[in-house]
C-alpha positions, -999 to 999 in steps of 0.1 A, spaced: 219 -169 1 196 -192 22 159 -187 25 163 -176 61 189 -150 50 164 -137 24 136 -134 49 159 -116 73 171 -92 46 135 -85 35 124 -79 71 152 -55 77 143 -36 46 107 -33 58 119 -20 92 139 6 73 107 15 54 122 3 21 90 -15 12 97 -19 -25 130 -35 -20 115 -57 7 89 -68 -17 115 -75 -44 132 -99 -19 98 -116 -13 94 -120 -51 128 -135 -52 118 -160 -25 86 -168 -44 106 -175 -76 132 -197 -59 108 -214 -34 73 -214 -49 59 -239 -24 72 -222 7 44 -215 32 63 -191 54 62 -165 27 24 -161 30 27 -156 67 55 -131 64 35 -110 39 5 -110 62 28 -99 91 42 -71 71 8 -59 59 -5 -59 95 25 -42 109 29 -14 82 -6 -9 69 -17 27 77 -54 32 82 -71 56 59 -93 80 75 -123 94 57 -121 131 53 -153 138 34 -188 129 42 -208 108 17 -229 138 7 -197 158 -1 -183 130 -22 -216 126 -41 -215 164 -47 -179 161 -61 -191 134 -85 -220 155 -96 -198 185 -102 -175 164 -123 -204 150 -144 -215 186 -149 -182 194 -164 -168 212 -134 -139 189 -126 -116 219 -120 -138 230 -92 -135 196 -75 -98 196 -81 -94 230 -65 -114 221 -35 -94 189 -29 -61 207 -34 -71 234 -9 -77 207 17 -44 189 14 
């Protein structure tokens, strides 16, 4: 399979949200063509396209309280609070 075919296959996998298989193809390209510069650009494109932003759901003070509770041996309280908010 040519390098272009491998890139096309990986890109189709990413479009189908089969990220792990797409990454496997990228690893295959890296192994076969370690000096290929296109791979870096393709990876950047995929990260930009499929990266989901993470929104902060807890305020800094709440997070600090969770850590304090954990240090005080009340990890189960923290776990229950977090599970309730899922």
